[in-house]
C-alpha angles and dihedrals in degrees: 000000000000123000119208123201114225131200108233092202090057090055091052092060114093122211121227091254092050090051091050090047091053094046108020095167098044094109096045124093116264120265089220093101089064091060100040094102096048092090089055094052098035111023110209094031115142112203108319098329135091117256112249138184118199126190139159136220130180093277106034152000115249128203122187118194123192109230106155116185094010119131122229092246091056094060122087123190122189135175111201128162095336096317124111108204124190119189124185131185123198117198124194131183123199110178107300094347121094124187134177134189123199121197132171141182131198125204126189112242126209120248088238095073121116097229093191093060100049112131135186137190133183116215132158094348094309123108110207117197118190117200109189117212118244113254093250090056098051117100115252136189119241118212119229115232 
């Protein structure tokens, strides 16, 4: 067996190719300018996703999505393989120009949700989705004998 002595400081140096491989988009302009107007169209949007607040009580999970100015028919809600996905499209027309912006957000849902009893309502720019817990997942009191 042959042992080779290495120079630790030489290993710390990174070649130009290695640096590019670690950060391939470092020299390109930021994509931030594409998303600058999102906060104007959808207040509360972070990046390219809908803002959401999720909380739980003893009977259900609750998710509130901010969708200001979106019509009921432009909201799509799906539950698929443990993921609740909300998509919203906001359309605007200024003279001859039409524009639309489509955003979505997915939230992982517990196995203990009663999928048949999920409800949603859109009110004042906030979509509230209620995901009731299945009976076997709700807390219960146990009497002492």
